[in-house]
N, CA, C and O of each residue as an XYZ file, in Angstrom:
908
protein
N      92.877    103.168    105.376
C      92.902    103.874    103.514
C      94.495    103.214    104.243
O      95.024    102.976    105.329
N      94.786    103.136    102.504
C      95.988    103.016    102.324
C      96.500    104.394    102.246
O      95.500    104.860    102.793
N      97.352    105.622    101.983
C      97.805    106.869    101.723
C      99.210    107.214    101.667
O      99.668    107.012    102.791
N     100.224    107.696    100.783
C     101.396    108.100    100.993
C     101.263    109.460    101.460
O     102.235    110.210    101.541
N      99.918    109.848    101.815
C     100.462    111.169    102.275
C      99.990    111.306    103.422
O      98.890    111.512    103.936
N     101.493    111.082    103.863
C     101.448    110.783    105.873
C     100.823    112.218    106.341
O      99.849    112.253    107.093
N     101.358    113.221    105.920
C     100.953    114.352    106.538
C      99.723    114.803    106.578
O      99.744    115.790    107.313
N      98.485    114.585    106.120
C      97.600    114.710    106.177
C      96.792    113.265    106.184
O      95.879    112.808    105.496
N      97.662    112.717    107.422
C      96.681    111.263    107.497
C      95.155    111.696    108.739
O      94.067    111.121    108.763
N      95.364    112.224    109.142
C      94.642    112.560    110.425
C      93.570    113.295    109.327
O      92.465    112.753    109.331
N      93.679    114.165    108.613
C      92.953    115.301    107.804
C      91.864    114.105    107.079
O      90.640    114.000    107.156
N      92.812    113.346    106.415
C      92.067    112.218    105.604
C      91.198    111.215    106.333
O      90.412    110.487    105.727
N      91.348    111.193    107.575
C      90.609    110.369    108.684
C      89.316    110.864    109.431
O      88.349    110.282    109.922
N      89.652    112.015    109.327
C      88.154    113.124    110.426
C      87.248    113.404    108.975
O      86.147    113.936    109.119
N      87.774    112.995    107.383
C      87.149    113.298    106.050
C      86.081    112.522    105.943
O      84.916    112.917    105.890
N      86.502    111.275    105.905
C      85.978    109.786    105.610
C      84.947    109.513    107.014
O      83.798    109.264    106.648
N      85.098    109.510    108.351
C      84.133    109.633    109.313
C      83.063    110.842    109.093
O      81.855    110.744    109.308
N      83.688    111.906    108.661
C      81.703    112.786    108.055
C      81.161    112.105    107.072
O      80.061    112.405    106.606
N      82.123    110.774    106.509
C      80.650    110.587    105.233
C      80.461    109.306    105.678
O      79.948    108.517    104.885
N      80.835    108.835    107.034
C      79.916    107.566    107.717
C      81.167    106.339    107.793
O      81.058    105.156    108.112
N      82.404    107.138    107.359
C      82.635    105.513    107.658
C      83.125    105.187    109.214
O      83.416    106.179    109.882
N      83.204    104.316    109.638
C      83.442    103.722    111.341
C      84.692    103.451    111.387
O      85.188    103.041    110.337
N      85.487    103.578    112.470
C      86.885    102.906    112.765
C      87.742    103.503    111.557
O      88.553    102.726    111.055
N      87.672    104.533    111.138
C      89.007    104.777    109.902
C      90.446    104.666    110.396
O      91.146    105.329    111.162
N      90.622    103.513    109.622
C      92.678    104.030    110.113
C      93.217    103.990    108.725
O      92.892    103.380    107.706
N      94.541    105.202    109.158
C      95.116    105.606    107.352
C      96.230    105.086    107.885
O      96.362    105.141    109.108
N      97.119    104.557    107.173
C      97.934    103.982    107.098
C      99.114    104.211    105.770
O      98.711    103.937    104.639
N     100.345    104.639    105.915
C     101.318    104.221    105.106
C     102.396    103.148    104.704
O     103.428    103.211    104.036
N     101.685    102.042    105.438
C     102.584    100.941    105.646
C     102.110     99.902    104.380
O     100.940     99.612    104.129
N     103.363     99.396    103.615
C     103.499     98.384    102.324
C     103.857     97.389    102.999
O     104.481     97.369    104.060
N     103.169     95.931    101.929
C     104.010     95.167    101.547
C     103.741     94.362    103.161
O     102.684     94.486    103.779
N     104.727     93.680    103.570
C     104.671     92.631    104.720
C     104.183     93.783    105.740
O     103.300     93.247    106.410
N     104.339     95.048    106.147
C     104.045     95.335    107.576
C     102.133     95.612    106.962
O     101.270     95.233    107.753
N     101.864     95.979    106.184
C     100.406     96.082    105.653
C     100.176     95.065    105.346
O      99.161     95.263    104.678
N     100.407     93.717    105.305
C      99.656     92.545    105.133
C      99.694     92.575    107.041
O      98.502     92.568    107.350
N     100.534     92.603    108.338
C     100.619     91.885    109.411
C      99.248     93.483    109.872
O      98.885     93.496    111.048
N      98.939     94.074    109.382
C      97.844     95.128    110.005
C      96.969     94.589    109.437
O      95.924     94.555    110.086
N      96.939     94.145    108.493
C      95.539     93.781    107.943
C      94.700     92.727    108.886
O      93.571     92.716    109.378
N      96.036     91.690    108.882
C      95.183     90.710    109.613
C      95.017     90.479    111.003
O      94.785     89.402    111.552
N      95.211     91.994    111.696
C      95.318     92.207    113.280
C      94.200     93.251    112.957
O      93.587     93.162    114.020
N      93.687     93.938    112.420
C      92.171     94.983    112.216
C      91.194     93.831    111.651
O      90.129     93.637    112.238
N      91.552     93.037    110.481
C      90.520     92.547    109.722
C      88.935     93.258    108.982
O      87.741     92.958    108.987
N      89.971     94.543    108.289
C      88.671     94.924    107.964
C      87.944     95.062    106.857
O      88.290     94.655    105.748
N      86.745     95.731    107.159
C      85.711     95.328    106.209
C      86.071     95.462    104.632
O      85.892     94.719    103.667
N      86.713     96.861    104.820
C      86.868     97.846    103.159
C      88.464     98.392    103.938
O      88.748     98.867    105.038
N      89.175     98.060    102.818
C      90.594     98.394    102.122
C      90.701     99.525    101.215
O      91.060     99.259    100.068
N      90.473    100.653    101.491
C      90.675    101.783    100.299
C      92.142    101.960     99.877
O      92.997    101.515    100.642
N      92.577    102.647     98.582
C      94.675    102.402     98.620
C      94.408    103.974     97.713
O      93.393    104.473     97.227
N      95.605    104.348     97.767
C      95.446    105.704     96.640
C      96.163    104.766     95.726
O      96.952    103.831     95.864
N      95.271    105.706     94.224
C      95.660    105.112     92.848
C      97.202    105.147     92.739
O      97.691    104.057     92.443
N      97.914    105.981     92.883
C      99.447    106.087     93.064
C     100.469    105.534     94.190
O     101.663    105.771     94.366
N      99.446    104.606     94.973
C     100.391    103.996     95.822
C     101.395    103.831     95.878
O     102.224    104.413     96.577
N     101.582    102.684     94.877
C     102.374    101.813     94.227
C     103.000    102.493     92.848
O     103.062    101.715     91.896
N     103.478    103.867     92.615
C     102.922    104.344     91.255
C     102.049    103.419     90.312
O     101.007    102.904     90.716
N     102.728    103.171     88.536
C     102.045    102.343     87.773
C     101.746    101.219     87.886
O     101.037    100.681     87.036
N     102.329    100.385     89.254
C     102.538     99.075     89.233
C     101.293     99.406     90.653
O     101.250     98.453     91.431
N     100.738    100.100     90.874
C      98.967     99.818     92.034
C      98.309     99.006     91.538
O      97.805     98.256     92.374
N      97.967     98.703     90.145
C      97.072     97.563     90.106
C      97.297     96.196     89.956
O      96.457     95.298     89.901
N      98.705     96.112     89.883
C      99.111     94.346     90.056
C      99.524     94.315     92.113
O      99.560     93.277     92.775
N      99.697     95.319     92.508
C     100.063     95.248     94.011
C      98.809     94.895     94.466
O      98.660     93.757     94.913
N      97.245     96.190     94.411
C      96.259     95.525     94.973
C      95.977     94.437     94.703
O      95.467     93.723     95.565
N      96.285     93.836     93.077
C      95.607     92.668     92.797
C      96.102     91.554     93.361
O      95.374     90.562     93.311
N      97.397     91.431     94.011
C      97.916     90.436     94.724
C      97.237     90.165     96.163
O      96.877     89.088     96.639
N      97.153     91.776     96.848
C      96.742     91.822     98.249
C      95.418     91.235     97.925
O      95.070     90.378     98.737
N      94.581     91.468     96.951
C      93.196     90.745     97.116
C      93.414     89.154     97.159
O      93.078     88.540     98.171
N      93.909     88.567     96.191
C      94.496     87.209     96.334
C      94.710     87.076     97.340
O      94.163     86.041     97.721
N      95.582     87.856     98.598
C      95.838     87.002    100.154
C      94.838     87.241    100.981
O      94.738     86.645    102.053
N      93.542     88.612    100.362
C      92.827     88.845    101.767
C      91.280     88.548    100.518
O      90.679     89.614    100.387
N      90.908     87.888    100.040
C      89.626     87.522     99.344
C      88.480     88.381     99.210
O      87.937     89.041     98.323
N      88.256     88.014    100.922
C      86.727     88.350    101.429
C      87.043     89.844    101.931
O      86.175     90.309    102.670
N      87.880     90.475    101.719
C      87.850     91.920    102.225
C      87.773     93.038    101.029
O      88.805     93.136    100.366
N      86.523     94.016    100.617
C      85.963     94.797     99.219
C      87.352     95.471     99.210
O      87.828     95.685    100.324
N      87.784     95.690     98.570
C      88.583     97.034     98.210
C      88.796     97.456     97.148
O      88.856     96.745     96.145
N      89.003     99.084     97.163
C      88.452    100.005     96.568
C      90.148    100.517     96.228
O      91.172    100.151     96.805
N      89.955    101.676     94.857
C      91.370    102.389     94.645
C      90.572    103.597     94.701
O      89.377    103.372     94.506
N      90.876    104.835     94.914
C      90.693    106.034     94.992
C      91.913    107.073     93.813
O      93.138    106.987     93.730
N      91.315    107.636     93.345
C      92.283    108.715     92.355
C      92.050    110.159     93.168
O      90.916    110.425     93.567
N      92.826    110.805     93.331
C      93.217    112.034     93.712
C      93.151    112.719     92.424
O      92.288    113.413     91.887
N      94.578    112.233     92.011
C      95.047    112.812     90.688
C      95.175    112.041     89.596
O      94.958    110.832     89.684
N      95.526    112.594     88.474
C      95.239    112.634     86.612
C      95.851    111.110     86.759
O      96.966    111.116     87.281
N      95.298    109.669     86.369
C      95.180    108.575     86.210
C      94.868    108.085     85.141
O      93.697    108.298     84.825
N      95.703    107.266     84.161
C      95.229    107.223     82.904
C      93.912    105.881     83.168
O      93.795    105.161     84.159
N      93.191    105.895     82.110
C      92.315    104.948     81.921
C      92.336    103.918     81.803
O      91.532    103.132     82.303
N      93.309    103.639     81.077
C      93.843    101.895     80.645
C      94.420    101.500     81.600
O      94.568    100.304     81.854
N      94.811    102.373     82.241
C      95.551    101.786     84.499
C      95.095    101.531     84.865
O      95.131    100.519     85.564
N      94.263    102.279     84.680
C      93.149    102.628     86.103
C      91.996    101.101     85.727
O      91.685    100.362     86.661
N      91.492    100.827     84.314
C      91.268     99.734     84.220
C      91.686     98.376     84.368
O      90.904     97.437     84.219
N      92.794     98.251     84.633
C      93.406     96.565     85.588
C      92.896     96.769     86.916
O      92.994     95.824     87.699
N      92.360     97.857     87.309
C      92.271     97.430     88.920
C      90.946     96.161     88.556
O      90.948     94.941     88.392
N      89.983     97.162     88.550
C      88.774     96.159     87.768
C      89.109     94.913     87.453
O      88.779     93.978     88.182
N      89.848     94.727     86.259
C      90.378     93.139     86.005
C      91.323     92.614     86.979
O      91.689     91.518     86.553
N      91.934     92.899     88.170
C      92.825     92.693     88.870
C      91.593     92.156     89.940
O      91.979     91.409     90.839
N      90.114     92.499     89.891
C      89.421     92.026     91.115
C      88.864     93.055     92.135
O      87.936     92.998     92.942
N      90.009     94.280     91.721
C      89.388     95.379     92.891
C      87.922     95.609     92.343
O      87.601     95.631     91.154
N      86.901     95.814     93.698
C      86.125     96.320     93.292
C      85.897     97.123     92.819
O      85.760     96.830     91.631
N      85.682     98.458     93.040
C      86.029     99.906     92.968
C      86.912    100.794     92.688
O      87.977    100.903     93.297
N      86.437    101.723     91.453
C      87.441    102.741     91.465
C      86.570    104.327     91.162
O      85.682    104.702     90.397
N      87.318    104.879     92.127
C      86.377    105.960     91.984
C      87.799    107.238     91.336
O      89.023    107.109     91.302
N      87.071    108.156     90.998
C      88.341    109.309     90.674
C      87.768    110.661     91.008
O      86.548    110.623     91.172
N      88.301    111.797     91.146
C      88.014    112.904     91.964
C      87.411    113.805     90.439
O      86.351    114.431     90.474
N      88.126    113.741     89.399
C      88.375    113.953     87.959
C      86.972    114.172     87.865
O      86.679    115.226     87.300
N      85.796    113.305     88.354
C      84.414    112.905     87.324
C      83.517    114.457     88.667
O      82.304    114.562     88.852
N      84.071    114.918     89.001
C      83.104    116.187     90.378
C      82.926    115.352     91.661
O      82.819    114.139     91.844
N      82.931    116.274     92.376
C      82.516    116.168     93.586
C      81.497    115.296     94.024
O      81.560    114.419     94.887
N      80.103    115.816     92.987
C      78.947    114.471     93.896
C      78.926    113.110     93.159
O      78.137    112.220     93.477
N      80.258    112.935     91.686
C      80.161    111.762     91.458
C      81.237    110.778     92.718
O      81.001    109.639     93.120
N      82.417    111.678     93.110
C      83.225    111.081     94.138
C      82.565    110.724     95.798
O      83.261    110.103     96.600
N      81.122    111.217     96.167
C      80.780    111.346     97.048
C      79.547    109.953     96.329
O      79.615    108.772     96.671
N      79.287    110.096     96.073
C      78.171    109.440     95.494
C      79.093    107.616     95.518
O      78.596    106.545     95.868
N      80.385    107.863     95.057
C      81.062    107.186     94.659
C      81.764    106.048     96.209
O      81.958    104.833     96.265
N      81.987    107.253     97.345
C      82.552    106.821     97.786
C      81.186    106.317     99.163
O      81.418    105.540    100.089
N      80.073    106.898     98.951
C      78.566    106.457     99.561
C      78.405    104.862     98.976
O      78.168    104.173     99.968
N      78.430    104.236     98.085
C      78.588    102.869     97.265
C      79.557    102.538     98.390
O      79.204    102.275     99.540
N      80.874    102.578     97.931
C      81.939    101.881     99.190
C      81.519    101.533    100.240
O      81.890    100.470    100.738
N      80.533    102.441    100.911
C      80.636    102.529    102.687
C      79.222    101.356    102.353
O      79.529    100.548    103.229
N      78.644    101.080    102.063
C      77.809    100.363    101.819
C      77.813     99.108    101.261
O      76.827     98.373    101.201
N      79.230     98.784    100.733
C      79.759     97.571    100.482
C      79.686     97.631     98.927
O      80.430     96.790     98.423
N      79.103     98.273     98.159
C      78.560     98.010     96.703
C      79.679     98.283     96.179
O      80.592     98.753     96.858
N      79.852     97.926     94.303
C      80.473     98.146     93.652
C      80.234     99.101     92.915
O      79.170     99.216     92.307
N      81.804    100.466     92.821
C      81.244    101.431     92.224
C      82.833    101.283     90.689
O      83.995    100.877     90.707
N      81.953    101.851     89.674
C      83.319    102.247     89.004
C      83.435    103.291     87.982
O      82.872    103.162     86.895
N      84.157    104.347     88.288
C      84.200    105.125     87.228
C      83.786    105.031     85.677
O      84.128    104.395     84.681
N      82.741    106.147     86.078
C      82.381    105.981     84.284
C      83.360    105.941     83.100
O      83.163    105.243     82.106
N      84.588    106.855     83.298
C      85.522    106.559     81.907
C      86.140    105.362     82.194
O      86.629    104.889     81.168
N      86.334    104.614     83.260
C      87.298    103.784     83.512
C      86.195    101.847     83.089
O      86.686    100.759     82.787
N      84.646    102.245     83.279
C      84.188    101.326     82.525
C      83.297    101.497     81.317
O      82.210    100.968     81.085
N      84.045    102.409     80.555
C      83.961    102.354     79.315
C      85.024    102.159     78.289
O      84.871    102.074     77.070
N      86.440    102.086     79.177
C      87.463    101.640     79.011
C      87.210    100.065     78.474
O      87.355     99.442     77.422
N      86.724     99.795     79.894
C      86.563     97.954     79.821
C      85.435     97.859     78.399
O      85.791     97.052     77.541
N      84.292     98.534     78.160
C      83.395     98.030     77.690
C      83.790     98.627     75.961
O      82.880     98.404     75.162
N      85.037     99.334     75.386
C      85.697     99.408     74.288
C      86.151     98.055     73.986
O      86.084     98.026     72.757
N      86.594     96.861     74.396
C      87.300     96.130     74.073
C      86.201     95.105     73.677
O      85.085     95.163     74.193
N      86.528     94.177     72.764
C      85.766     93.120     72.328
C      85.930     92.343     72.966
O      84.831     91.933     73.339
N      87.090     91.527     73.604
C      87.341     90.657     75.111
C      87.183     91.681     76.478
O      87.359     92.893     76.359
N      86.889     91.152     77.575
C      87.097     91.455     78.164
C      88.556     91.027     78.894
O      88.995     89.931     79.243
N      89.159     92.517     78.970
C      90.606     91.994     79.398
C      91.497     91.004     80.755
O      91.137     91.035     81.931
N      92.445     90.348     80.337
C      93.065     89.229     81.091
C      93.730     89.811     82.660
O      94.614     90.666     82.723
N      93.087     89.140     83.876
C      93.791     89.274     85.135
C      95.289     89.445     85.276
O      95.845     88.348     85.225
N      95.968     90.264     85.405
C      97.767     89.824     85.766
C      97.443     88.377     86.671
O      96.582     87.994     87.464
N      98.905     87.739     85.925
C      99.135     86.365     86.515
C     100.234     87.148     87.635
O     100.646     88.308     87.625
N     100.495     86.112     88.508
C     101.677     86.172     89.492
C     102.670     85.538     88.708
O     102.760     84.597     87.920
N     103.706     86.806     89.459
C     104.589     86.476     88.537
C     106.003     85.201     88.889
O     106.946     85.096     89.673
N     105.363     84.389     87.710
C     106.425     82.802     88.212
C     108.112     83.336     87.908
O     108.785     84.252     87.435
N     108.197     81.754     88.699
C     110.063     82.175     89.492
C     111.295     82.147     87.647
O     112.126     81.250     87.787
N     111.403     82.596     86.776
C     111.771     82.410     85.640
C     111.378     83.942     85.641
O     112.185     84.831     85.915
N     110.343     84.111     85.379
C     110.107     85.842     85.489
C     110.902     86.547     85.975
O     111.656     87.385     85.482
N     110.690     86.100     87.309
C     111.372     86.839     88.532
C     113.017     86.975     87.816
O     113.728     87.979     87.776
N     113.185     86.154     87.504
C     114.687     86.269     86.892
C     115.049     86.910     85.569
O     115.807     87.870     85.434
N     114.697     86.550     85.039
C     114.577     87.750     83.436
C     114.501     89.252     84.143
O     115.367     90.088     83.886
N     113.555     89.496     84.926
C     113.193     91.193     85.664
C     114.917     91.229     85.999
O     115.564     92.111     85.434
N     115.659     90.235     86.945
C     116.614     90.706     87.945
C     117.838     90.842     86.716
O     118.631     91.782     86.762
N     117.896     89.867     85.683
C     118.767     90.224     85.012
C     119.093     91.478     84.161
O     120.139     92.077     83.907
N     117.600     91.666     83.768
C     117.199     92.892     83.032
C     117.409     94.166     83.515
O     117.889     95.009     82.757
N     117.049     94.522     84.977
C     117.360     95.219     86.198
C     119.345     95.362     86.692
O     119.826     96.378     87.195
N     120.135     94.099     86.374
C     121.496     94.209     86.422
C     121.959     94.338     84.310
O     122.989     93.797     83.906
N     121.248     94.909     83.566
C     121.764     95.315     81.973
C     122.037     94.293     81.420
O     123.047     94.248     80.718
N     121.182     93.132     81.586
C     121.865     92.143     80.360
C     121.144     92.476     79.515
O     120.236     93.251     79.818
N     121.294     91.964     77.991
C     120.830     92.238     76.365
C     120.316     90.781     77.057
O     120.695     90.011     77.939
N     119.445     90.877     76.293
C     118.219     89.677     75.587
C     119.113     88.553     75.169
O     118.920     87.585     75.904
N     120.089     88.314     74.189
C     121.320     87.439     74.419
C     121.811     86.578     75.930
O     121.830     85.447     76.417
N     122.182     88.038     76.248
C     122.697     87.010     77.289
C     121.692     86.295     78.425
O     121.945     85.357     79.182
N     120.661     86.950     78.297
C     119.461     86.543     79.132
C     118.856     85.166     79.156
O     118.558     84.508     80.152
N     118.668     84.699     77.323
C     118.611     83.484     76.922
C     119.657     82.605     76.929
O     119.421     81.464     76.531
N     121.300     83.013     77.471
C     122.294     82.389     77.503
C     122.514     81.998     79.142
O     123.162     81.026     79.527
N     121.877     82.906     79.951
C     121.670     82.459     81.428
C     121.089     81.136     81.760
O     121.228     79.986     82.178
N     120.347     82.079     81.289
C     118.322     81.067     81.545
C     118.180     79.459     80.689
O     117.510     78.453     80.922
N     119.194     79.835     79.590
C     118.984     78.602     79.377
C     117.981     78.530     78.069
O     118.155     77.617     77.262
N     116.915     79.511     77.859
C     115.629     79.626     77.173
C     116.166     79.689     75.853
O     117.369     79.771     75.604
N     115.021     79.638     74.810
C     114.902     80.721     73.506
C     114.671     81.602     73.360
O     113.949     82.055     74.249
N     114.959     82.390     72.439
C     114.269     83.697     72.350
C     112.956     84.230     72.196
O     112.387     85.260     72.558
N     112.652     83.213     71.548
C     111.236     82.775     71.392
C     110.155     82.704     72.583
O     109.001     83.126     72.501
N     110.982     81.842     74.163
C     110.515     81.823     74.833
C     110.511     83.292     76.140
O     109.661     83.768     76.893
N     111.538     83.495     75.921
C     112.257     84.960     76.608
C     111.449     85.892     75.884
O     111.705     86.993     76.374
N     110.507     86.035     74.862
C     109.568     87.089     74.589
C     108.682     87.185     75.020
O     108.283     88.252     75.486
N     107.587     85.378     75.043
C     107.117     84.825     75.828
C     107.053     85.861     77.163
O     106.328     86.832     77.375
N     107.907     85.364     77.808
C     108.307     86.174     79.390
C     108.040     87.216     79.424
O     107.600     87.586     80.512
N     108.121     88.090     78.505
C     108.735     89.897     79.122
C     107.069     89.877     78.496
O     106.420     90.730     79.102
N     106.151     89.079     77.374
C     104.874     89.869     77.072
C     104.158     89.601     78.166
O     103.136     90.271     78.315
N     104.537     88.449     79.321
C     103.066     87.820     79.672
C     103.792     88.650     81.359
O     103.156     88.389     82.381
N     105.121     89.620     81.502
C     105.271     90.332     82.842
C     104.765     91.526     82.366
O     104.595     92.156     83.410
N     104.387     92.297     81.384
C     103.920     93.474     81.053
C     102.468     93.617     81.345
O     101.748     94.491     81.828
N     102.345     92.628     80.947
C     100.538     91.849     81.004
C     100.360     92.505     81.784
O      99.960     93.659     81.629
N     100.751     91.638     83.517
C     100.863     91.152     84.206
C     101.054     92.971     85.438
O     100.240     93.492     86.201
N     102.301     93.321     85.105
C     102.616     94.285     85.804
C     102.438     95.871     85.411
O     102.903     96.865     85.970
N     101.445     95.732     84.037
C     100.920     96.729     83.571
C     101.521     97.477     82.859
O     101.080     98.615     83.017
N     102.535     97.428     81.941
C     103.342     98.332     81.643
C     103.324     98.056     80.399
O     102.543     97.201     79.981
N     104.680     99.112     79.078
C     104.272     98.573     78.078
C     105.735     99.206     77.716
O     105.711    100.136     76.910
N     106.951     98.817     78.203
C     108.074     98.749     77.778
C     109.201     98.188     78.778
O     108.898     97.556     79.790
N     111.091     98.591     78.253
C     111.260     98.229     79.206
C     111.503     98.893     80.208
O     111.387     98.378     81.319
N     111.829     99.971     80.077
C     111.954    101.111     81.325
C     110.855    100.769     81.922
O     111.209     99.932     82.752
N     109.312    100.970     82.026
C     108.426    100.319     82.903
C     108.561     99.486     83.351
O     107.926     99.422     84.404
N     109.284     98.412     83.060
C     109.180     96.958     83.493
C     110.075     97.168     84.422
O     109.588     97.243     85.550
N     111.576     97.330     84.333
C     112.378     97.541     85.269
C     111.547     98.312     86.643
O     111.064     97.775     87.640
N     111.601     99.849     86.232
C     110.976    100.584     87.637
C     109.939     99.806     88.563
O     110.113     99.632     89.769
N     108.254     99.128     87.453
C     108.023     98.050     88.016
C     108.464     96.923     88.759
O     108.023     96.292     89.720
N     109.487     96.855     88.014
C     110.060     95.376     89.378
C     110.540     96.122     90.164
O     109.758     95.884     91.084
N     111.319     96.972     90.632
C     111.709     97.526     91.909
C     110.144     98.323     92.714
O     110.240     98.555     93.919
N     109.146     98.598     92.185
C     108.270     99.351     93.162
C     107.318     98.134     93.443
O     106.266     98.599     93.881
N     107.270     97.007     93.384
C     106.768     95.975     93.487
C     107.401     95.117     94.583
O     106.861     94.394     95.421
N     108.932     95.440     94.310
C     109.829     94.683     95.523
C     110.203     93.695     94.797
O     111.191     93.079     95.196
N     109.561     93.262     93.569
C     109.721     91.718     92.828
C     111.858     91.857     92.627
O     112.701     91.076     92.187
N     111.898     92.679     92.978
C     113.718     92.867     92.397
C     114.028     93.602     93.368
O     113.463     94.692     93.466
N     115.165     93.135     94.497
C     115.724     94.253     95.595
C     116.883     94.711     94.894
O     117.582     93.881     94.312
N     117.252     96.235     94.869
C     117.999     97.006     94.325
C     119.273     96.409     95.178
O     120.362     96.705     94.687
N     119.300     95.860     96.008
C     120.637     95.590     96.713
C     121.171     94.506     96.478
O     122.190     94.290     97.133
N     120.700     93.359     95.433
C     121.051     92.664     94.780
C     121.486     92.764     92.759
O     122.024     91.804     92.208
N     121.172     93.882     92.086
C     121.386     94.222     91.628
C     122.763     94.555     90.609
O     122.568     95.691     90.174
N     123.682     94.177     90.222
C     124.918     94.552     89.669
C     124.288     94.679     88.056
O     123.205     94.492     87.501
N     125.620     95.100     87.692
C     126.051     95.255     86.451
C     126.515     94.281     85.975
O     127.317     93.606     86.621
N     126.047     93.867     84.420
C     126.162     92.710     83.821
C     127.821     92.013     83.556
O     128.757     92.717     83.178
N     127.933     90.706     83.799
C     128.970     89.887     83.959
C     130.545     90.184     82.191
O     131.762     90.025     82.095
N     129.335     90.684     81.175
C     129.923     90.683     80.305
C     130.668     91.849     80.285
O     130.547     92.631     81.228
N     131.790     92.218     78.915
C     132.613     93.030     79.218
C     131.791     93.780     79.247
O     130.574     93.602     79.189
N     132.629     95.099     79.379
C     132.052     96.337     78.823
C     132.658     97.992     78.560
O     133.078     98.786     79.402
N     132.544     98.127     77.314
C     133.291     99.415     77.237
C     132.283    100.480     77.010
O     131.268    100.301     76.337
N     132.700    101.952     77.781
C     131.731    103.031     77.827
C     132.324    103.826     76.576
O     133.503    104.099     76.350
N     131.474    104.048     76.014
C     131.851    105.376     75.361
C     132.062    106.346     75.902
O     131.373    106.556     76.900
N     133.248    107.535     75.451
C     133.231    107.016     73.557
C     134.339    106.126     73.621
O     135.341    106.247     74.326
N     133.959    104.889     72.521
C     135.280    103.980     72.600
C     136.512    104.151     71.947
O     136.754    104.879     70.985
N     137.481    103.194     72.746
C     139.479    104.006     72.470
C     138.956    103.324     71.192
O     138.067    102.488     71.028
N     140.108    104.185     70.016
C     140.277    103.701     68.736
C     141.366    102.675     68.669
O     141.532    102.222     67.536
N     142.472    102.000     69.989
C     142.977    100.967     69.937
C     143.021    100.677     71.832
O     143.367    101.337     72.812
N     142.440     99.277     71.570
C     143.053     99.004     72.749
C     143.423     98.274     73.386
O     142.862     97.192     73.213
N     144.650     98.278     74.620
C     145.892     98.117     75.035
C     145.772     97.462     76.358
O     144.612     97.340     76.749
N     146.342     97.186     76.835
C     146.877     96.141     78.021
C     148.359     96.771     78.146
O     149.227     97.006     77.305
N     148.266     97.007     80.005
C     149.137     97.517     80.360
C     149.829     96.024     81.125
O     148.993     95.490     81.854
N     151.140     95.305     81.081
C     151.429     94.885     81.568
C     151.624     94.942     83.403
O     152.197     94.025     83.992
């Protein structure tokens, strides 16, 4: 079980063992540390809090599934979480999603199905999938050039500046941004930047302001140069 709730890890472990799960390990490790732990433990089931990486969790769990395809994975939500976003856990290859907001009996039923190695998808999330005429596309791995688009965006570069630096057309940039939004399950620029940091795709240590001339408001009436 992967959870940020470090203070309650012992309680979480006990509750899962009471429900019949064996050899439960609860951790707050993420990224490389989590990957190392998984390789060492070789768990049959991996469960992660739906908000572990906040709103970029479906993407991160999808990437984890690509690294460890044989492990059954489930996302657990104890807090309000948008159904349209939760849908992407299943779309990205995660076997199960359960939420405490469908009632304690349904929650226990979902955990029991997960324990048995079966799939369980919360009804509210399955409804979101079924509403669509086409099955939603899974997140793609962020490419090298898309990573550069993210980095420059985080540095405050405007769209025209990004196209000039990367030597691509505005149409190509729009395509990259559209694919980034779909993969990271974000809706706009602000969410894209937030997800870039949350996923670790962009390291805050390498972020600098745009190299272009910058004049902060209020703008001076007349610019002068002092010798």
